[in-house]
C-alpha positions in Angstrom: -0.2 0.0 -0.2 1.5 3.3 -0.8 1.4 5.9 1.5 -0.4 9.3 0.7 1.5 12.8 1.5 -0.6 14.2 4.7 -1.3 17.9 4.2 -0.3 19.8 7.4 -3.7 20.8 9.8 -4.5 24.6 9.2 -5.1 26.1 12.3 -8.8 27.5 12.4 -9.0 31.4 10.8 -9.9 34.1 13.1 -13.0 35.9 11.2 -13.7 39.7 12.2 -15.4 42.4 10.8 -15.4 46.4 11.7 -17.6 49.0 11.7 -16.9 52.5 12.5 -20.3 53.6 14.1 -18.8 57.0 14.5 -15.9 59.4 14.3 -14.6 57.8 17.5 -15.9 54.2 18.5 -15.3 51.3 16.2 -17.4 47.5 16.6 -15.3 44.7 15.7 -17.1 41.7 15.6 -15.4 38.2 16.2 -16.4 35.2 14.6 -14.9 32.5 16.3 -15.5 30.3 19.0 -12.1 31.0 20.7 -9.2 33.2 20.7 -6.0 31.2 21.1 -2.4 31.3 20.6 -3.1 30.4 16.8 -5.6 33.5 16.4 -4.6 36.1 18.8 -2.4 37.8 16.8 -4.5 38.3 13.7 -7.1 40.1 16.4 -3.9 42.0 17.9 -3.3 43.5 14.5 -6.5 44.6 13.6 -6.7 46.1 17.4 -3.6 47.7 16.8 -4.2 49.2 13.5 -7.2 51.2 14.9 -5.3 52.5 17.8 -2.4 53.8 15.7 -5.0 55.4 13.6 -7.0 57.4 16.6 -9.6 54.5 16.6 -9.2 54.0 20.3 -13.0 53.1 21.6 -13.3 49.8 20.3 -16.2 47.7 21.1 -15.5 43.6 20.5 -18.6 42.3 19.7 -18.5 38.8 21.5 -21.7 36.8 21.4 -19.9 33.9 19.2 -16.5 33.8 21.5 -16.9 31.0 23.6 -13.6 31.6 25.5 -9.9 32.2 25.1 -6.3 30.7 26.2 -3.9 32.2 28.6 -2.3 34.2 25.4 -5.4 35.8 24.1 -5.8 37.1 27.6 -2.6 38.2 28.2 -2.8 40.1 24.2 -6.0 41.9 24.8 -4.7 43.1 28.6 -1.7 44.9 26.6 -3.7 46.2 24.2 -6.2 47.7 26.8 -3.7 49.4 28.1 -2.4 50.5 25.0 -5.8 52.1 24.1 -6.2 53.9 27.5 -2.9 55.3 27.3 -4.1 56.7 24.0 -7.1 58.2 25.4 -9.3 55.6 24.8 -11.0 52.3 26.0 -11.6 48.7 24.8 -15.1 47.0 26.1 -16.8 44.0 25.3 -20.4 43.7 24.1 -22.3 40.4 24.3 -19.9 38.2 25.3 -21.0 34.4 25.1 -21.5 33.1 28.9 -18.4 30.7 28.8 -16.1 34.3 27.8 -17.8 35.8 30.6 -17.0 33.3 33.1 -13.4 33.4 32.1 -13.6 37.4 32.6 -14.8 37.2 35.7 -12.6 34.5 37.4 -9.4 36.4 36.2 -10.6 39.3 37.1 -10.7 41.1 33.8 -14.2 42.7 34.4 -12.0 45.3 36.4 -9.8 46.0 33.2 -12.6 45.8 30.3 -16.1 47.4 30.4 -18.6 44.5 29.4 -22.4 45.6 27.9 -24.8 43.2 27.8 -26.1 43.6 24.3 -24.1 45.6 21.4 -26.8 48.3 21.6 -25.5 48.9 25.4 -22.0 49.0 24.1 -22.4 51.1 21.4 -24.3 53.9 23.8 -22.4 53.5 27.2 -18.7 52.9 26.0 -18.0 56.4 24.8 -19.0 58.3 28.1 -17.3 55.3 30.1 -14.0 56.1 28.2 -14.8 59.6 28.5 -14.9 59.4 32.3 -11.7 57.6 32.4 -9.8 60.3 30.1 -11.2 62.8 32.6 -10.2 61.2 35.8 -6.7 60.4 34.1 -6.3 64.3 33.6 -7.2 65.0 37.0 -4.7 63.1 38.7 -1.5 64.1 39.9 1.6 63.1 38.2 3.0 61.4 41.2 -0.6 59.3 41.5 -0.3 58.1 38.0 1.0 54.7 37.4 4.1 53.9 35.4 3.7 51.6 32.3 
């Protein structure tokens, strides 16, 4: 029996779309069941591109996203820090129950505003980001955290 060559396994791709809802708010819809080490860099590149082009209020629509491994969560934390230092904020809208559990267990609900629906996130993320900017601006230089 002749052996057939085996094609290398392809990792599932992360599918995303973005919509600029306003001058300051962009919704990124993630269509994947998991953000893991194989897919997180596509998400990182997408969000970094937005932040570098001053679209710093980013709402991730995550209803199809069941979870993330530690690499995915770590990259999201780094992106949040970059967005906040640029005067913005990343929020998560309509998270799948498993993703929400992961965010709660890791304490990341304190870092990421989580909204139960996309409409709620679109309405509330801009004022939350503005309040955070104002609070950061009124802090004295001695109380600011260094990166």
